Legacy VTK file of the C-alpha trace (Angstrom):
# vtk DataFile Version 3.0
C-alpha trace
ASCII
DATASET POLYDATA
POINTS 185 float
8.238 2.106 -29.837
7.487 0.270 -26.668
5.120 2.107 -24.233
6.810 3.132 -20.885
6.218 0.713 -17.896
4.394 2.204 -14.721
4.580 -0.067 -11.798
3.183 0.548 -8.441
4.267 -1.747 -5.364
2.548 -2.433 -2.219
4.246 -4.237 0.719
1.537 -5.913 3.255
2.134 -5.730 6.894
3.199 -9.425 6.488
5.972 -8.548 4.146
4.132 -9.701 0.930
4.818 -7.744 -2.144
1.824 -6.854 -4.432
2.217 -5.416 -7.991
-0.016 -3.205 -10.071
1.172 -2.530 -13.484
-0.752 0.393 -15.556
-2.878 -1.392 -17.989
-3.585 -4.516 -15.908
-7.145 -4.453 -14.334
-5.931 -6.063 -10.898
-3.296 -5.820 -8.222
-1.595 -9.347 -7.789
1.170 -10.706 -5.674
4.622 -10.461 -6.866
6.361 -13.910 -7.055
9.346 -15.778 -8.213
7.510 -16.598 -11.418
7.401 -12.833 -12.498
10.666 -13.475 -14.366
10.136 -10.510 -16.966
9.412 -8.084 -14.121
12.230 -9.409 -11.895
14.672 -9.025 -14.683
13.481 -5.542 -15.725
13.531 -4.152 -12.190
16.985 -5.899 -11.359
18.357 -4.281 -14.292
17.220 -0.837 -13.047
18.712 -1.295 -9.788
22.025 -2.803 -11.075
22.332 0.326 -13.231
21.141 3.322 -11.173
21.999 1.840 -7.614
25.033 -0.432 -8.094
26.006 -0.269 -4.343
22.680 -1.413 -3.310
22.567 -4.174 -5.837
25.994 -5.469 -4.733
25.096 -5.433 -1.203
22.130 -7.499 -1.938
24.211 -9.975 -4.097
26.586 -10.365 -0.858
23.358 -10.762 1.313
21.725 -13.468 -0.946
24.883 -15.221 -2.115
23.872 -18.611 -0.854
21.075 -18.513 -3.350
23.295 -17.506 -6.276
23.412 -21.090 -7.874
19.562 -20.785 -8.386
20.042 -17.581 -10.728
16.305 -16.712 -11.207
15.625 -17.113 -7.314
18.601 -15.099 -6.621
17.487 -12.119 -8.525
14.008 -12.542 -7.395
15.447 -12.241 -3.634
17.281 -8.977 -4.665
14.366 -7.373 -6.304
11.840 -8.460 -3.435
14.087 -6.984 -0.852
14.727 -3.680 -2.801
11.064 -3.427 -3.149
10.379 -3.936 0.610
12.777 -1.381 1.670
11.886 1.328 -0.902
8.429 0.875 -2.436
6.237 0.003 0.480
3.439 2.641 0.271
0.408 2.173 -1.950
0.166 5.854 -2.267
-1.259 6.170 -5.779
0.248 9.783 -6.098
3.042 8.529 -8.517
4.193 5.130 -9.682
7.158 3.546 -8.073
8.606 2.855 -11.514
7.751 4.863 -14.452
9.746 4.099 -17.703
13.196 3.583 -16.381
12.964 5.767 -13.213
12.593 4.446 -9.858
10.826 6.646 -7.397
12.332 5.647 -3.957
9.921 6.135 -1.228
10.787 6.691 2.435
9.510 3.469 4.197
9.407 1.826 7.545
12.493 -0.602 7.735
10.710 -3.996 6.806
13.423 -5.871 9.029
12.877 -3.639 12.146
12.205 -6.825 14.364
15.713 -7.729 13.584
17.371 -4.739 14.944
19.555 -2.306 13.245
19.919 -3.183 9.492
23.262 -3.295 8.509
22.146 -2.243 5.034
20.565 0.892 6.224
21.476 3.803 3.837
22.798 1.386 1.205
19.744 -0.665 0.154
16.970 1.573 1.725
16.901 5.184 0.318
20.022 4.546 -1.738
21.854 7.204 -3.378
22.566 6.863 -7.208
25.888 5.724 -7.439
28.484 4.822 -10.410
28.638 8.710 -11.067
31.807 10.758 -10.543
31.593 13.684 -8.021
31.456 16.251 -10.675
28.598 14.194 -12.492
26.801 13.871 -9.050
27.240 17.647 -8.361
25.830 18.827 -11.828
23.002 16.288 -11.643
22.017 17.683 -8.296
22.344 21.154 -9.335
20.157 20.575 -12.288
17.688 18.835 -10.070
17.236 21.780 -8.072
16.172 23.831 -10.903
19.413 25.504 -12.071
19.494 26.004 -15.676
23.038 25.045 -17.561
23.900 28.694 -17.705
23.437 29.275 -13.988
25.545 26.086 -13.402
28.381 27.117 -15.979
28.459 30.447 -14.150
28.515 28.993 -10.687
31.345 26.238 -11.527
33.264 28.091 -14.244
32.876 25.534 -16.886
31.316 25.930 -20.206
27.748 25.397 -21.141
28.739 22.632 -23.528
30.768 20.873 -20.793
27.667 20.919 -18.777
25.565 19.216 -21.494
28.082 16.818 -22.238
28.152 15.907 -18.680
24.554 15.579 -18.556
24.668 13.116 -21.643
27.111 10.905 -19.952
25.031 10.720 -16.852
22.019 9.784 -19.114
24.241 7.088 -20.726
25.572 5.620 -17.362
22.069 5.481 -15.802
20.605 4.521 -19.184
17.736 7.425 -18.937
16.248 9.024 -21.805
15.803 12.626 -20.693
17.326 15.077 -18.101
13.973 15.325 -16.467
14.540 11.423 -15.703
17.859 12.477 -14.041
15.960 15.066 -11.959
13.376 12.569 -10.914
15.882 10.253 -9.505
17.735 12.789 -7.742
14.691 14.544 -6.275
13.667 11.194 -4.749
16.928 10.698 -3.193
18.002 14.072 -1.887
LINES 1 186
185 0 1 2 3 4 5 6 7 8 9 10 11 12 13 14 15 16 17 18 19 20 21 22 23 24 25 26 27 28 29 30 31 32 33 34 35 36 37 38 39 40 41 42 43 44 45 46 47 48 49 50 51 52 53 54 55 56 57 58 59 60 61 62 63 64 65 66 67 68 69 70 71 72 73 74 75 76 77 78 79 80 81 82 83 84 85 86 87 88 89 90 91 92 93 94 95 96 97 98 99 100 101 102 103 104 105 106 107 108 109 110 111 112 113 114 115 116 117 118 119 120 121 122 123 124 125 126 127 128 129 130 131 132 133 134 135 136 137 138 139 140 141 142 143 144 145 146 147 148 149 150 151 152 153 154 155 156 157 158 159 160 161 162 163 164 165 166 167 168 169 170 171 172 173 174 175 176 177 178 179 180 181 182 183 184
């Protein structure tokens, strides 16, 4: 079994992205040559925040013929918009969970960003209204029994919905769902 990745990003005032991965003794620049990291993070964004990923695909469509650079641009922008602080409190990525941070817009000099609320502080999409409702309820600490009573559906239905959410977001535990929703509420 592979150890879960823990990654912290830092965005310099000049917009350079630095990466510190647990187990690596130094912080280094994130570059186009970081293909494995780019693919890993791009996959997480694509699964957990498909609207943000699609918006960035459109934003960088001119670079699409160079697939490696295209994916790097998407990940680089997502990092700059969501993981700018070098806080040390929690990793920006733990396993398959992205911990979205509230950061200052890296494009503030360009005026109002058209991707505000789509790419920065994105909401996890790809879930049905009911799945989102139940995920949010569990993230606030409610038990399956409490949710069952409040929504008038069975405990097993809630358990099945939570399993579907984990499958859709490719997460391992209900705690991972809670981590996603807590950082995006």
